[in-house]
LOMAR-684912 format. One record per residue: residue in three letters; x, y, z of N, C-alpha, C in turn; residue number from 1. Coordinates in pm, whole numbers. Each point is the difference from the previous one (the first is absolute). Last residue first. Example, Ala and Ser with C-alpha at 12.3 -4.5 7.8 and 13.67 -1.06 7.14 Angstrom:
<nodes>
  residu    n_px    n_py    n_pz   ca_px   ca_py   ca_pz    c_px    c_py    c_pz  num
     SER    1285    -225     708      82     119       6     -77     109      73    2
     ALA      29    -572      -7     -89     119       0      90     120       0    1
</nodes>
This chain:
<nodes>
  residu    n_px    n_py    n_pz   ca_px   ca_py   ca_pz    c_px    c_py    c_pz  num
     ALA    -121    -490    -652     -22     130     -55       6     -14    -121  414
     SER     159    -319     276    -136     -28       9     -58      95     -77  413
     SER     435     -38      34     -38    -174     -61     -92      56      -8  412
     ASP     210     306     256      67      37    -106     -92    -130    -102  411
     LEU     -52     -61     484    -106     101     -60      31      23    -170  410
     ARG     253    -287     246     -94     -56     -60    -124      84     -29  409
     PRO     424     122     257      33     -50    -163    -138     -49     -94  408
     VAL      -1     184     507      16      83     -85       6     -71    -158  407
     ALA     -26    -262     369    -108      49     -66     -53     146    -127  406
     GLY     422    -301     275     -88    -106     -94     -81      85     -49  405
     VAL     241     204     317      67     -11    -134     -60     -56     -77  404
     LEU    -171     -57     448     -54     222     -54      70     -81    -115  403
     CYS      67    -342     195    -142      10       9      -1     103    -128  402
     SER     400     -87     294     -52     -97    -139    -114      15     -39  401
     GLY     107     253     324      44      45     -64     -26     -59    -129  400
     GLY    -274    -187     352     103     125      33      27      13    -148  399
     GLY    -341    -307     130      84     -55     -86     130     103      -2  398
     THR    -504     146     175      73    -152      -6     107      13    -121  397
     PRO     -43     485      76     -99    -123      -4      96    -106      32  396
     MET     134     483     199      18     -71    -160    -122    -152      45  395
     VAL     -32     522     234      11    -136      -8      16     -97    -135  394
     GLU      51     491    -135     -66     -56      77      26    -117     117  393
     VAL     180     206    -372     -19     168      52    -106     -80     146  392
     ASP     377    -155    -451    -115     -42      63      -6     130     103  391
     ALA     261     -52    -522      62       1     124    -188     -16     171  390
     TYR     370    -204    -420    -122      -3      54      -4      38      77  389
     GLY     352     -45    -441     -10      13     162    -147      23       0  388
     LYS     400    -249    -296    -142      89     -12     -66      -9     170  387
     LEU     492    -212    -328     -83      67     104     -98      51     -41  386
     GLY     327    -176    -263    -103    -125      29     -30      41      88  385
     ALA     340     339    -132     -85    -130     -77       6     -70      99  384
     LEU     245     411     175    -178     -34      -2     -33    -101    -116  383
     GLY     466      79      -4      23     -40     141    -182       0     -36  382
     ARG     139     141    -351       4    -126     -32     -28     -55     209  381
     ALA      13     468    -121    -113    -124    -117      19    -127      36  380
     LYS     322     283     216    -110      25      54    -164     -51     -35  379
     ALA     403     -13    -260      26     -30     126    -122     -40      45  378
     GLU      61     254    -356     -27     -96     -10     -20     -85     134  377
     LEU      85     458      58    -165     -38     -65      -4    -132     -11  376
     ASP     391     115      45     -23      38     140    -151     -52     -11  375
     GLY     285      83    -408      27    -124      74     -37     -27     149  374
     ASN    -115     252    -498     -89      63     157      64    -141      50  373
     VAL     210     146    -496     -80     -94      43      28       2     201  372
     SER      46     400    -364      40     -51      45     -82    -140      60  371
     LYS     168     470    -327    -114     -67      54      46    -154      50  370
     THR     101     565     -92      68    -114      43    -158    -103      41  369
     ALA       2     514     -41      20    -102    -146       1    -146     -11  368
     GLY    -168     217     473      26     103    -135     -32     -90    -137  367
     THR     -41    -272     290      64      55      85      53      59    -123  366
     LEU    -327    -438      25      36     149     -10     108      96      28  365
     LYS    -171    -574      30      36     122      91      54     113    -113  364
     ILE    -316    -513     -17      93     133    -115      20     105      89  363
     PHE    -327    -375     108     164       0      40     123      72     -41  362
     ARG    -500      12     -82      11      40     183     153       6     -23  361
     ASN    -203      59    -473      34    -130      51      70      62     131  360
     ARG    -220     226    -474     -50     -79     119      38     -67      82  359
     LYS     307     151    -411    -177     -18     -18     -11      10     180  358
     VAL     392     107    -338      -2      -3     103    -124     -10     -11  357
     PRO     214    -270    -366     -19     139      23     -86      15     150  356
     ALA     415    -329    -187    -143      24      23     -55      88       6  355
     HIS     492     -87      14     -55    -132    -103    -164     -31       3  354
     GLY     351     289     256     -72      61     -67     -33     -77    -111  353
     ASP      72     -78     455     138     -25     -87     -31      73    -132  352
     VAL    -321      18     320     103      40      31     143      11     -93  351
     ALA    -371    -221     -98     -65     131     -27      76      67      58  350
     ARG      58    -458      57       9      21    -138     -29     177     -13  349
     GLU     -27    -182     450     170      20     -50     -18      31    -117  348
     ALA    -467     -30     131     100      71     -13     133     -23      63  347
     LYS    -228    -345    -112     -68     118     -71      69     155      15  346
     ALA      50    -374     259      57     -43    -145      49      97     -87  345
     ILE    -281     -18     418     127      62      37     104     -31    -166  344
     GLN    -475    -134      17      40     160      47     126      55       4  343
     GLN     -79    -472      21     -19      55    -133       6      93      -7  342
     ASP      50    -179     400     120     -33     -89     -43      66    -136  341
     ILE    -343      19     310     118      82      22      56     -28     -88  340
     GLY    -360    -268     -27     -14     167     -51     138      62      11  339
     GLY      56    -425     176      -8     -38    -136     -12     156     -45  338
     LEU     -95     -55     467     193      28     -54      20       2    -129  337
     ALA    -484     -48     156      71     131       8     119       5      -3  336
     ARG    -213    -418     -31     -52     124    -126      80      97      -4  335
     ARG     141    -311     367      21     -70    -156     -60     129     -88  334
     ALA    -146      28     470     139      88     -42      72     -39    -142  333
     ARG    -464    -170     106      20     100      -5     128     104     -31  332
     ASP     -53    -494     121     -19      45    -164       2     144      -3  331
     HIS     149    -114     421      99     -47    -109    -117      54    -167  330
     ARG    -114     231     448     -53    -127     -45     143      11    -126  329
     TYR    -132     230     483      50     -11     -67       9    -134     -53  328
     GLN    -217     411     319     -28    -142     -61      78     -20     -84  327
     TYR    -118     346     386      66       8     -72      -1    -149     -27  326
     TYR    -277     338     306      40    -149     -30      35      11    -131  325
     ILE    -143     367     430      49       7    -160      48    -164     -17  324
     VAL    -292     334     408      46    -127     -45      55      -2    -202  323
     ARG    -170     476     329     -41    -172     -79     141     -70      12  322
     ASP    -240     461     225      75     -76       7     -57    -107    -127  321
     PRO    -311     398     -12      12     -71      99     114    -105     -33  320
     ILE    -201     521    -105      24    -146    -158      82     -61     184  319
     GLY    -226     430     -12    -130    -105       4     110    -131     -17  318
     ARG     188     457      28     -61      -4    -119    -126    -143       3  317
     ALA     328      77     286     -83     104      17     -63      22     -63  316
     LYS     306    -328     -26    -104      -2      94     -76     123      24  315
     GLU     337      41    -306     -87     -96     -40    -106     -50     103  314
     GLY     353     309      90    -122      12    -111     -67     -60     -33  313
     THR     330    -133     287     -34      46      86    -146      45     -91  312
     THR     177    -465    -199      49     143      44    -103      70      78  311
     ALA     -44    -546     -55     -54     115     -31     130     130      75  310
     PRO     151    -519      -7     -36     124      65     -88     104    -139  309
     TRP     180    -505     -77     -25     137     -44    -106      72      74  308
     PRO     258    -539      91     -84     144      -8      62      85    -115  307
     GLN      70    -468    -136      97     113      25    -142     105      63  306
     THR     114    -539    -212     -95      87      33     101      81      76  305
     PHE     -14    -395    -410     117      98     119    -115     110       8  304
     VAL     -21    -516    -199     -29     139     -11      73      64     102  303
     GLN      56    -402    -411      20      17     155     -75     135      29  302
     GLY     -14    -295    -467     -91      31     169      47      76      74  301
     ASP     375    -255    -247    -114      18     -62    -160      91      87  300
     PRO     549      23     186     -71    -101       6    -166      61    -127  299
     ILE     504     243     -26    -107      20      87    -106    -123     -45  298
     ASP     544      -8     -86    -186      23     -63     -74      13      73  297
     GLU     559      32     137    -128     -97     -23    -136      85     -57  296
     GLY     505     195     136     -38     -91    -125    -107     -82      -2  295
     PRO      44     192     451      73      52    -106      -1    -100    -122  294
     HIS    -274      91     448      -1    -135     -79     111      50    -130  293
     LYS    -136     321     349      19    -132      73       1    -104     -90  292
     GLN     -39     383    -187     164      42      50       9    -114     111  291
     ARG    -453      42    -236     148     -42    -100     120     -16      51  290
     TRP    -359      95     298     -12    -120     -74      98     -15     -75  289
     ARG     -87     425     101      23     -77     129      34    -147     -22  288
     THR    -214     313    -362     139       9      50      96    -101      90  287
     VAL    -509       8     -51     112     -69    -102     108      18      29  286
     ALA    -211     250     275     -21    -151      36      83    -117     -69  285
     ASP     -57     513     -91      90     -26     105     -20    -166      17  284
     PRO    -104     187    -469     -63       8     104     101     -96      98  283
     VAL      39     295    -480      -5    -176      76     -54      17     140  282
     TYR    -162     357    -309     105     -32      20       9     -74      91  281
     PRO    -381     194    -172      88      68     -44     172     -35      -4  280
     ILE    -491    -274     -37     147      12     108     106      88     -47  279
     LYS    -630       5     -83     150      -4     -45      80     -44     126  278
     THR    -445    -304     115      52     175     -16     149      15     -78  277
     GLY    -559    -280      98     129     -25     -65     100     155     -16  276
     LEU    -400    -120     396      27     103    -155     148     -45      -1  275
     ILE    -457     -74     324     155     -50     -19       7      29    -126  274
     PHE    -354     165     425      56     -33    -131     121     -62     -66  273
     SER    -481     128     377     140     -30     -56      18      -5    -108  272
     LEU    -444     268     237      57    -100    -114     112      15      24  271
     GLY    -328     254     187      25    -103      80      70    -150     -78  270
     SER    -127     524     -89     -99    -176     -91      18     -66     109  269
     ALA     340     305      16    -117     103      43     -98    -134      -8  268
     GLN     408     -86    -218      30     -26     211    -172      40      72  267
     LEU      53      67    -513     -45    -124      86      35      -3     155  266
     ALA      73     365    -218    -124       7      -2     -55    -140      43  265
     ILE     489     128     -11     -71      59      72    -159      -9      42  264
     GLN     253    -130    -366      79     -84      96     -93      38      86  263
     ASN     -79     238    -348     -65    -153       7      22     -89     118  262
     ALA     218     420     -63    -103      22      33     -88    -160       4  261
     GLU     447       3    -227     -12      26     192    -131      22      28  260
     SER     -19    -309    -402     104     117      34     -52      10     126  259
     ILE     -38    -453    -313     -37      51     134      60     123      36  258
     MET      47    -267    -369    -111      16      -3     -44      97     114  257
     GLY     447    -111    -127     -57     116     -62    -205     -16      -9  256
     ALA     293    -318     217      16     123      50     -40      70     -59  255
     ASP    -218    -435     -53     130      32     -62     -14     117      98  254
     ALA    -299    -300     263      36      77    -160      94     -36      48  253
     VAL    -386    -190     305     145       1     -16      26      17    -157  252
     VAL    -315      53     469      24       5    -120     121       8       7  251
     THR    -315    -165     389      95      46     -68      67     -27    -138  250
     VAL    -492      34     407     107     -14    -138     131      37     -13  249
     ASP    -421     -62     345     157      19       2      30     -54    -172  248
     THR    -457     -25     130      -1     116     149     203       3     -79  247
     LEU    -476    -112    -284     135     -65     -25      65     148     102  246
     ASN    -442     -69    -217      23     -23     117     103     -70      42  245
     HIS    -212      83    -434      90    -164      86      13      24      92  244
     ALA     -97     420    -290     -97    -152      -6       3     -85      71  243
     THR     326     349      99    -159      52      55     -63    -168     -80  242
     LYS     455      13    -137     -40     -67     133    -114      45      42  241
     PHE      52      73    -430     -20    -119       8     -19     -49     198  240
     ALA      88     469    -169     -95     -48       8     -38    -171     -31  239
     ASN     424     200      77    -132     108      89    -186     -63     -21  238
     ILE     393     -52    -254      23     -94     114     -68      -6      96  237
     VAL      14     270    -446     -63    -133       1     -25     -77     111  236
     PRO     122     413      14    -120      20     -16     -51    -162       7  235
     LEU     431     162      36      -8     -35     143    -205       4     -81  234
     MET     340      17    -334      19    -162     116    -103      79      74  233
     THR      87     290    -363    -102     -91     -17      35    -145     148  232
     ALA     295     400     -98    -185      52      78     -85    -122      -3  231
     THR     436      -8    -190      33     -44     181    -100      33      32  230
     GLU      78      49    -418     -22    -166      46      23      36     121  229
     ALA    -269     370    -270     147      29      49      24    -165      45  228
     LYS    -321     178    -441      24     -26     175      83     -70      59  227
     ASN    -161      86    -453      97      71      15     -18      38     165  226
     GLY    -231    -323    -265     104      15     -40     119      92      92  225
     GLU    -466    -165     200       9     103     -69     172     -31     -46  224
     PHE    -191    -425     224      41     135      37      -7      70    -142  223
     ALA    -260    -498     214     136      74    -130     -75     142      79  222
     GLU      60    -521     272     -59     118     -37       2      77     -99  221
     VAL      30    -490     275      78      50    -145    -143     179     -25  220
     ALA     149    -491     406     -91      71     -34      59     127    -101  219
     LEU     124    -407     176     -79      -6      79     -96     121    -104  218
     PRO     366    -462    -140     -32     166      10    -159      47     101  217
     PHE     495    -297      14    -142     -28      -8     -74     129      11  216
     GLY     440    -128     115     -17      78     -91    -148      56     -61  215
     THR     166    -163     423     101    -138    -113     -51      43    -109  214
     ALA    -104     318     396     104     -31       7      81    -133    -112  213
     ASP    -428     255    -149      45     -22     134     137     -45       0  212
     THR    -223     399    -296      57    -158      17      -9       6     165  211
     LEU    -195     403    -406      86     -36     134     -64    -154      41  210
     LEU      58     431    -387      56    -124     -23       6     -43     157  209
     GLY    -137     434    -339      60     -38     135     -42    -124      28  208
     ILE      73     305    -488     -94     -90      79      59     -81     108  207
     THR     -16     480    -358      74     -46     130     -99    -120      52  206
     ILE       4     245    -519    -122     -29     110     118     -41     104  205
     GLN      52     282    -507      61    -156      94    -112      25     142  204
     ALA     185     295    -460     -66     -11      54       6    -132      94  203
     GLU     440     145    -302    -154     -73     -42     -67      24     159  202
     LEU     528      55    -103     -94     116      26    -195      -8     -33  201
     ARG     479    -320     200    -115      24     -64     -50     132      49  200
     ARG     372    -210     205      13     150     -32     -76       0    -147  199
     GLU      18    -377     289      55     -15    -131      30      86     -46  198
     LYS    -142       5     436     109     -21       0      75     -22    -147  197
     SER    -377     360     126      27    -109     -11     108     -71     -12  196
     PHE    -390     396     187     106    -100     -31      34    -101      -9  195
     GLY    -385     240    -222      46      48     128     120     -76      44  194
     PRO    -444     128    -342     141       7       3      57       8     117  193
     GLU    -548    -152     -35      88      88     -30     165     -17      35  192
     ARG    -547    -151      -5     127     -79     -58      83     152     -39  191
     PHE    -377     119     261      81    -146      54     127     -90     -52  190
     GLY    -143     409    -177     -48      42     154      31    -144      98  189
     ASP      46      26    -491    -135     -18      27     -49      87     147  188
     GLY     449      78    -422     -47     -78     164    -194      66     -25  187
     ALA     239    -101    -450      61     129      73    -121     -98     143  186
     ASP     184    -241    -396      73     144      -6      -4      84      90  185
     THR     -17    -565      -9    -137     117     -33     107     132      24  184
     GLU      62    -502      84      72      28    -146    -131     123      11  183
     PHE     187    -240     462    -165       1     -56      62      67    -169  182
     TYR     221    -253     493     -14      62    -103     -82     -33    -118  181
     LEU      73    -135     560     -24     -19    -145     -35      92     -63  180
     THR     342    -115     452     -65      95     -87     -63     -75    -129  179
     SER      82    -105     561      78     -47    -103     -77     138    -112  178
     ILE     143     -98     569    -107      29    -104     120     -34    -132  177
     ASP     -56    -206     499      52      63     -47     -84      26    -113  176
     TYR      -1    -274     552     -59      86    -127     114      85     -96  175
     LEU     -99    -424     418      71      65     -95     -54      91     -83  174
     VAL     -72    -210     512     -33      19    -149      42      65     -68  173
     LEU     -99    -309     482     164      65     -79    -106      40    -171  172
     SER    -222     -35     583     -31     -62    -171     149      74     -58  171
     ALA    -271    -148     487     102      86     -74      17     -57    -105  170
     PRO    -376    -154     152      13      81      51     104      87     -33  169
     GLY    -115    -316    -364       4       6     149     -59      69      76  168
     LEU     -58    -217    -539      75     127     104     -43     -34     113  167
     GLY     -71    -270    -445     -15     -37     171      87      78     109  166
     ALA    -104     -48    -536     141      75      32     -25     -68     129  165
     ARG    -409     -30    -173      99     -78     -59     136      24      67  164
     ALA    -298     319      62     -36    -112      72      71    -109     -39  163
     ALA     108     395    -246      -2     -20     167     -16    -122      80  162
     CYS    -135      85    -456     118     -36      21      64     -34     120  161
     ALA    -439     149     -65      -2    -154     -20     172     -39      -1  160
     ALA    -110     458      21     -50     -82     123     -12    -148      -4  159
     SER     129     270    -386      47       1     115      25     -69     117  158
     LEU    -316      40    -347      88     -57     -13     132     -21      67  157
     ALA    -414     255     106     -41     -99     -15     117    -106       1  156
     GLN      35     456     -96       6     -29     146     -31    -180     -11  155
     ARG     -19     187    -397      93     -34      36      79     -11     101  154
     VAL    -461      49    -114      39     -92     -19     169     -16       3  153
     ALA    -219     397      91     -36    -134     111      24    -125     -53  152
     PRO      73     406    -236     128     -20     121     -52    -115      55  151
     LYS    -104      -2    -522     -49     101     125      99     -47     117  150
     ALA     -59    -171    -459     170     104      52     -71      95      79  149
     ILE    -298    -414    -181     137       7      67     122      54      29  148
     ILE    -430     154    -207     -42     -51     156     141     -68      81  147
     PRO      62     256    -393     -87      76      68     -25     -71     103  146
     LEU      89    -290    -403     147      87      71     -50      73     146  145
     ARG    -326    -249    -313      28     -74     138     134     105      46  144
     ARG    -137      58    -419    -142       4      51      34     -18     197  143
     THR     323    -117    -353      -3     162      20    -122      90      80  142
     VAL      55    -480    -122     126      47      46     -27     139      72  141
     THR    -327    -172    -329     -19     -24     154      89      40      92  140
     ARG      76      75    -404     -94      55      35     -22       1      91  139
     TYR     222    -291    -247     136     107      66    -119      55      39  138
     ASP    -134    -477      28       4     115    -102      77     112      64  137
     VAL     123    -487     202    -198      96     -18      50     127    -115  136
     PRO     258    -500     -37       0     109     117    -156      92     -29  135
     GLU     209    -563      21     -96     116     -74      14     131      58  134
     ILE     381    -395       3    -104      90      67     -79     104     -36  133
     GLY     469    -212    -145    -134    -103      19    -139      17      81  132
     THR     388     221     -94      43    -124     101     -88    -122     -29  131
     GLU      26     372    -321     100    -102     -33     -16     -61     167  130
     CYS    -298     357       5     -38    -111     -71     133     -68     -31  129
     LEU      93     284     316     -91     -30      21     -73    -149     -86  128
     VAL     281     369    -118     101    -141      85     -78     -78      51  127
     ARG    -188     365    -198      78    -115    -101      38     -97      57  126
     LEU    -190     353     242    -124     -54     -76      69    -145    -119  125
     SER     281     354     214     -25    -124     141    -113    -105     -86  124
     ASP      82     453    -211      85     -90     -72      -8    -176      77  123
     ALA    -185     485     139     -86    -133     -88      85     -79     -75  122
     LYS     147     197     371    -122     -54       5     -66     -44    -130  121
     SER     544     -15      11    -116     105      57    -130     -77      22  120
     THR     477    -303     128     -56     112    -117    -112     142      63  119
     PRO     369    -503     156    -105     165      68       2      86    -186  118
     GLU     -80    -565     112     105     145     -85     -49     155      27  117
     ILE    -148    -394     348      40     -56    -131     109     102    -151  116
     ILE    -194     212     384      76     -68      35      45    -125     -86  115
     ARG    -365     306    -111     125      45       4     137     -30      62  114
     ALA    -441    -278      10      80      51    -182     117      74      18  113
     LEU    -239     -47     392      47    -168     -26      84      42    -176  112
     VAL    -276     377     207     135     -50      97      61    -111     -52  111
     LEU    -378     138    -252      99      67      -2     125      -6      66  110
     ASP    -390    -320      76      92      13    -107      43      68     -48  109
     ARG    -177     101     435      83    -137     -10      48      -5    -134  108
     LEU    -322     338     -16     109      20     117      87    -101      13  107
     VAL    -389     -81    -186      57      75     -99     118      57      71  106
     GLU    -333    -286     255     114     -12    -106      91       5    -106  105
     ASP    -199     141     511     -33      46    -141     127    -124     -95  104
     GLY    -157      15     522       7     -88    -123      -5       7    -129  103
     GLY     -91     334     325     -91     -83     -44      17    -130     -60  102
     ALA     326     345     169    -159      29    -112     -77     -80     -11  101
     VAL     334    -238     236      50     125     -74    -113      42     -86  100
     THR      81    -489     170    -107      59      82      25     172     -29   99
     ASP     367    -288    -202    -167     -29     -18    -114      76      43   98
     PHE     471      42     179     -47      96    -125    -124     -43     -38   97
     GLY     311    -243     308    -168      62      57      13     122    -101   96
     LEU     344    -346     -39      24     146      86    -133      77      13   95
     VAL     -74    -430    -182      91     -26     144      35     135      10   94
     GLN    -143     -11    -402     -95     -61     100       4      12     140   93
     TYR     302      71    -356     -43     147     -37    -155     -19     178   92
     ALA     263    -396    -187      86     111      75     -94      98      67   91
     ARG    -191    -299    -316     -13       9     150     136      49      85   90
     CYS     -64      69    -443    -114      31      40       3     -27     174   89
     MET     336    -151    -236      13     147      10    -133      69      35   88
     ALA      85    -438    -109      71      11      99     -29     128      49   87
     GLU    -222    -118    -397     -92     -40     155     140      25     104   86
     TRP     147     103    -455    -138      65      50     -50     -18     108   85
     LEU     358    -271    -158      82     172      46    -194      71      46   84
     HIS     -80    -406    -145      98     -55     150      23     183      -3   83
     SER    -200    -108    -452    -116       0     140     101     -11     154   82
     SER      69     206    -498      84     -40      49     -69      -7     143   81
     LYS    -196     -56    -536     -10      39     154      94     -54     105   80
     SER    -218      29    -558      84     -33     149       7      43      24   79
     ALA    -263    -127    -497      52      76     133      69     -57     101   78
     VAL     -97    -143    -423     -65     112     -26     -21      86     133   77
     ILE     348    -340    -328     -19      84     108    -121     149       5   76
     GLU      95    -457    -385     -11     124      21     -38      70     148   75
     LEU     260    -462    -209    -109      24      33     -20     193      35   74
     PRO     396    -203    -359     -92      -9     161     -49      92       1   73
     GLU      12    -250    -477      57     111      48     -37     -65     222   72
     GLY       9    -253    -391      94     -54      88     -16     152      94   71
     ASP    -276    -193    -376     160      35     -90     116      53     126   70
     VAL    -491     -54       8     103    -139     -24     110     -15     -61   69
     GLY    -285     357     385      20     -26    -172      95    -137      -4   68
     VAL    -214      74     407     -53     163     -53      23     -19    -160   67
     PRO     -74    -430     377     110     128     -66     -42      76    -116   66
     ASN    -281    -297     389      59      39     -50      64      94     -90   65
     LEU       0    -175     506      -5      73    -108      -9      19    -113   64
     GLY     131    -335     349    -132     -29      23     -68     152    -121   63
     LEU     490    -120     175     -62     119      89    -189       9       1   62
     ASP     536    -277    -111    -193     -26     -73     -37      90      70   61
     LEU     540      53     -56     -97       8      95    -183     -28     -52   60
     ALA     493    -118    -300    -102     162      29    -101     -44     136   59
     GLY     516    -147    -231    -122     -62      18     -45     164      93   58
     GLN     397     -44    -379     -18      21      97    -190     -21      70   57
     GLY     287     -91    -434      36     -95     101     -19      51     159   56
     GLU     -57     374    -362      39    -177     -48      61       3     148   55
     ALA    -112     412     -86     -91     -57     103      23    -138      -7   54
     LEU     151     320    -296      57      67     148     -65    -160      62   53
     ARG    -124      21    -415     163     -68     -15      70      38     130   52
     GLN    -449     218     -80     -13    -166      33     103     -82     -10   51
     ARG     -19     467     -82     -23     -28     136      14    -162      11   50
     ALA     120     175    -420     122      10     138     -84      19      86   49
     ALA    -321     -34    -315     104    -149     -38      99      44     124   48
     ALA    -314     354     -13     -47    -133      41      47    -124      -2   47
     LYS     165     399    -193       3      19     128     -59    -131      63   46
     LEU     -43      31    -436     163     -45      35     -20      25     163   45
     ALA    -423     114    -162      51    -157     -40     126     -21      21   44
     GLU    -128     424      26     -34     -62      88      33    -135     -42   43
     VAL     152     291    -357      52     -61     166     -57      -1      90   42
     GLU    -239     -20    -437      93     -94      41     130      -7     136   41
     GLY    -373     312     -33     -80    -167      11     144     -68     -16   40
     ASP      87     446    -153     -68     -17     188      -5    -133      10   39
     HIS     278     138    -411     -96     -20      53     -41     -52     131   38
     HIS     383     -27    -234       8     141     -42    -140       4      30   37
     ALA     417    -351     198    -111       8     -64     -64     146     -17   36
     SER     400    -406     168     -27     161     -38    -167     -41     -57   35
     GLY     322    -378     331     -29      85    -155     -52     143     -24   34
     LEU     223    -254     388     -94    -125     -39     -32      43    -139   33
     HIS     448      60     323     -74      61     -95    -154    -100     -76   32
     GLU     392      51     502     -78     -96    -138    -101     105    -106   31
     ILE     463     110     349    -127      56      -9      14    -115    -160   30
     GLN     253      78     510      26     -82    -142    -161      71     -46   29
     ARG     358     260     382    -134     -60     -74      26     -86    -122   28
     SER     287     215     488     -34     -88    -115    -110      -9     -33   27
     GLY      89     191     389      12      80     -86     -21     -79    -162   26
     ARG      17    -122     473     126      26     -39      10     106    -106   25
     ARG    -411    -234     170      36      69      91     124      61     -52   24
     THR    -248    -225    -391      57     -50     135      42     169      66   23
     SER    -378    -178    -429      87      65      60      73     -34      89   22
     TRP    -284     -85    -418      47     -53      77      94      75      68   21
     VAL    -388      61    -378     117      23      49      -7     -55     174   20
     ILE    -292     -52    -530       8     -34     168     124      48      60   19
     GLN    -274     263    -483      70     -87      71      10     -36     142   18
     VAL    -233     199    -464     -59     -32      76     181    -133      61   17
     ALA    -114     484    -335      71    -108       8     -33     -57     190   16
     THR    -206     297    -397      -6     -24      77     117     -92      78   15
     ALA      -4     280    -472     -70     -86      53      64      18     139   14
     GLY     203     313    -319    -140      43      46    -109    -109      54   13
     SER     482     -55    -159    -115      27    -111     -94      23      68   12
     SER     337     -20     290      87     155    -131    -143     -36     -65   11
     THR    -194    -190     461     125     -28     -98      30      71    -108   10
     LYS    -227       0     518     -21      37    -141     108       9     -70    9
     VAL    -170    -318     439      82     108      -3      16      17    -195    8
     THR    -209    -257     513     -63      49    -166     119     119       1    7
     ARG     -24    -435     341      25     146      33     -30      36    -169    6
     VAL       2    -368     476     -35      28    -118     -19      72     -39    5
     TYR     313    -239     373    -154      72     -18      -3     -10    -195    4
     ALA     252    -231     495      40      -7    -144    -163      65     -21    3
     VAL     432     -84     352    -123      36      -7     -12       1    -151    2
     MET     358    -234     338     -56      48     -83     -96      40      -5    1
</nodes>
C-alpha cells in the first residue's frame, strides 16, 4: 500500500487536505484532515498530514539540523550519478579516446551525455546538469566544434578503435549505411534529398559505418544525401585499409551494397567480399535434403553449401565463381510463415469480395478474375527461414558457420 498527501478544491472554494491510501489493485482509501481558505492554514494541514504518515517510523540521525520544526524534508541542494559517470569515463579511457584531440573534455562530455540521452548539442548541457556534472557554456561548445569536427580527430578516433579491435593481417570487416534527415526545405550540396527506404522527401546525409566481425565500430564517414549507396563503400574501406596497413581484407555487406561494378573494383583492390544474397527459388541443396528427410523439419542453424559457377558473360565482365551458403533459422521461419499466413488471409478476403484489392503479392489477376496464387504461396513457404550468403574467396576459419554469423551482426551494428 502507498500513501501520499493531496489537496483538492471543494465546492465552497476551500482547499481540502487529504491522505490517500492506494493499493496495486487500484482500490483507494481517503482520509480527510480538514479544509482551509488561506495558504498558511493549508500548509499547516499538510504538515499535520506528513506527521500523520510518519507516525511510528524511525528516523536515521544524520547529525543535521532539521529545516523546520514542522517535519519538512531536508532540501536537496545537489545530486550526482557518480557510479554512472565514473564507469563511462573509464570506458572512454579504456578505448583510448581520452588521448584524442589533446584529451578534450568538451568532446568527452558531449559523447557521454549523448550515450546517457541522445539529444542535441545544446540539450546535452541539460543532461550533464541532471547527471551532476558542471557543463561548460554553450558558447564554449560552439568554439570547440571546428576543432572537434576536423578529419584528423575522426581519424584518431578510428585509429583508437582499430587498436582496441586488434586487427590482424587478414581482417573481416562489415559495412552498412544509414541516413540522417534534416528539417530543411532545400538542399545545400551536402544535405540533399536522395533514395529513402521510408520514401521520405526531406534532405538527408548518408552515414557509412565500418565494423569488425563482432560489430565493434572501426570507422564512420558522412556522404552527400544523394550519393548512391554502392558508391560509399570503396572510399571508406580503401582509406581504412591504407591507414592501418591491412593487406588482406574481406568485406561483409548486404547484397544491395555491392553492385557488379563494385565487385570488380573490390577484386582489383585486392579485397574479397561476402554478401547477403536474394533467394529467387528453393535451392537445390535444400530440395535434396527435404527429399532425403521427408516430413522432417530442418534443424535450427543448418547450413547448406552450393557452388555457383559464374556464367560466360559474368566471367567476361570479371565476376568470379562463387559459393553460396544457405542458413535455416527456426525463428526466422516462424516470423516469415506468420507474415505469409496474414497475407494469404487478406488475399482470400479480397478474392471473396469481402475486402478491397490492395497490394498483395499472393493475389493473381487474370483479366477481371481474382484468385490466390497457390504456386507463389508454396514457393514462399518453401523459402521461409532461409537466408543466403555468397562468398568469392577462401572462407575464414570456421567455414560457412563463421560466414553466416557475420552478416546478421552487421544489421545490429548499423
